[in-house]
N, C-alpha and C positions, 0 to 999 in steps of 0.2 A: 935750485929747489932743495938740494940736499944740505948745502951749507949756508947758514945765515950769519954773516959777519957784520958787526957794527949796526945791529938793528935795535930799535927801542920797542920792546914788547910790553904792552900794558892792557889791562882789562877795561873795556868801556861799557857801562851799563846802558848807554844810549844807542849802542850799535846792536840792533836786533833785526836779524834778517832770516826769513823763513825760506830757505832754498835747499831742497833736498837733492837737486840735480847739480847745481853749481856749488863747488867747494870754495871758489874764490870770487869775490865781488869787489870791484873797484868803485870807490865813491870819490867824486871830484867836488871839493869844497872851494868855492871862489873866495879869495881873500885879497886884500889890497897888496900892492907891491911892497917889498920885493918878493913876498911869498904869494904868488898869484894862484898857482895850481898846487893843491895838496891832495895826494891820492892815498887813501887808506886801504891797505890790503886786509880784507876781513875773511878769516877762515873759520870753519866750524870744526873743532876737534872732535874726536870720537868719544870723548868723555861726555859731551853734551849732544849726543846724537838725537835724542828725542826732544830736547829743549831748543826753542828758537833763540839760542844765545850765541852771539857771534863774538869771535875773539880777534882783536886787532893785533895782527902778527907783526906787520912791518909798516913803517911810515916812510914813504918816499916823497921827498920834496922836489917837485919839478919846476923848472923855470925860475931858479933862484938867481938873483942879481941880473935880471933882464931889464934892459932900458926900454 
């Protein structure tokens, strides 16, 4: 949580989540092999506390090169 190494952070206008209680929300996007499961960790920074704007902090690719 403290250190984020090798992460690709970018802003996504399509990612809009209104969660005041949950800071982290995992979204599973089904895609064809080899990338079947793609999870996007969406966090809401304090800069946009009042706006329903989510920031895609980390992209973790799960199940890569699975047969």
